Steps between C-alpha positions, in 0.01 A plus 500: 500500500297238309176702499420847362212734480395349178421166674227660705152608397446849356453750776682302775658745735851471636584701817756527774435601856619663827340613823509827675678422828754274325635761267384857556689606815246555772712772661410738234198714413325521830412134525378383841642216716387145402492192687787387282712776641409383855545129416850571358612638836412165675823316563529210262175582311665628181837391370769748597229731644435629153197715418347686211611851597710544179447168319563569124426872529225455231336812656763712328614259219157400359559655158805286446313191628207554274752546211613140580150369492444654158832397356444143614213475271234458776144605424405579871649567838353356816571740789344562837395803697620549850213567741734661750649729231159629393344491857790500759264418782270294291241776501647844422612590146851580403470690176867455427456119504199500285675729257783253464272228367329756267841571346581130477179405324546790257861385447381150404237635257765732338720196435206292353490274817174371651469588866403184704437622848490298823365713790651314787838297497551445872599831652222590757525847671633438845220712648255238384711217601499643855128470505500137394581517131358216302354333809269790534188576285568876506811447281280367235286818505806718492624307195191570316550870570852481361369316196259787428780754518724304257209423270394873472861608435634228267210276398426662163860419376543146635494197275411265787475496886531228756419600869741267699813317392523153623233495776637181649833669571326807643293285736634156577868530440503821712246428768524107553860423389630838615759512221402849371371812667337536739654173611199357687472126545169382640224305332244763606709786359553300174132408463382863560740630248402242241141623514576868524735500213246313282247764605744787413530355154123492459436846644770645285374329183154657578651850545688463165183415326322797661773722379475346146854375499540244218646154504480401863666166603692332773865368544502189715801271568490123430733207562462147358397301816678160484483238768858414600428129531215271417394464857139586559578763766735682264246488217250648741751765610557601135124550470502722807785705372321536171196620675672766702749616229309442179126454554414751774514822304417332165185356652391826667551702176337275256252289696415734789612224750796390696609133461315290770822297594676823591207651687479188711858573623451879528200427717420767778776728385304657208366850565140520608241511216766433241244337288339831431819614319515230248279675237745804519793278452338332204534796263501441123852527371625597146806282533687281755870505572714210599839541669698184467850392608521145622345190643472382871549139596281474802532274810274462806711616805282335751453823692215728554269576208578575223816287570664590175865459406699448184812319380755590234429336159742371236456777238746771427473797736500881482718707738191497730520121523178467304466222263466596137172326383350657183242224462343630809414821320338314218299279741387791721392708202290221371350413842412867575337558158311165515372506857474869592548778252339342188531765218658774713825608345805378696832682540828380641564805723838374639752233403874512542794373698763619748848428369836609639657702217708801408498734209628331178447158638356230263166495688414176320298363789253792497468490127421130517245551779315766311504294176361189675221693658409676182491161347264398789272785414487391130396148610219637702390718213498191271255335731262787482591702803412867440844627599561859379823611651826427679699696745875462581591556865681723532625795305759583761701338782328632807420477871382132529313547832625284790805395274613866459717576208666165462267327260495637146188445280571793264536495114717800580783494759497781749822608673358614840801720571483699185146417374644420152267292292655230276279284285576123537514251216145402592369845433664494157369157434138611581552806289597296199209263559255772522617690181489182298162496336 
């Protein structure tokens, strides 16, 4: 790699990340059924009908996995807690589930790894999904209760906490596009979820403050919104996409207001008295996380609002078919800092690529991807962006949601038959970069 730790400011944190349902093995430890377990049984919803019942068996193999984090030279490990493991029905405590995360956090500290927790990374207890899930306000209240339980058990040992990972995916991708659990696909469901997930973030942040948990932030996904052509309708479509994908949660968290252009389209689908929730959503944050993978070349489809489509661009692609566009990360970091977050420290909370690979393979594409995006971070820092850390997604190959186990994002190859872990060349390249300087 062309960059090393020495190129970054003193104290810059390097981390790697996973999420609970994707690696733990949800069939272990008394975990309750999630809406992903249900979604995976829907014909055609998940590739090969895969689910997270075993995944990477991190539930039993976590000491080995934490050793890999340490030996890779990473300062921190971004992990998530499973609501359905800790509260199988979304309400009642499973002591065994909470004890697992107690051991996990202590294991990080024993190895000198800073624990970066995300409370919710997409696996909703099925019992709450049955009652409306994120389209219902009651789920928000139950999430606040869950947050309190985690804060009281783990909060004194965590380096940082984000309530919800990628709220756009939790809400819009899953309730309007229907690509993820619970697989809903109406504008009304999507709009209700967009507001309730934002409110869940705000309520959880307030609970964390009340419980004196330090370093509370957010982890929100962004894509560089590019009009596919110079036609006015496509330029306007890219602005609509930017509003829904990039500006909705950012505006609520830092301005206490949703973007007017998106509200116009959401119209009567917003929950009653939603305006009363904006002060709760607009919580002070100690840091703000950016998950970045690609750009989107947007077109106007001519259909019903929001009438958004996309076309494939000319740049090299990952195994997901996503364009590799490091400049988008530099541009987004600068825009977010300038127009929204000001002096709030920023953190790249996810960045990585899916690549078809096998143990011992060259893995040059992933090394180049990581190197280019670390360079993009340095460019942002040089312009004054207060960027304080970078997270490589992901530590392990894992359950990639609707794409099952086919797509591999890991720095470490997982043989799903034997659960053998084999570090890839990209893992070793990162380790060398992080131990230099």
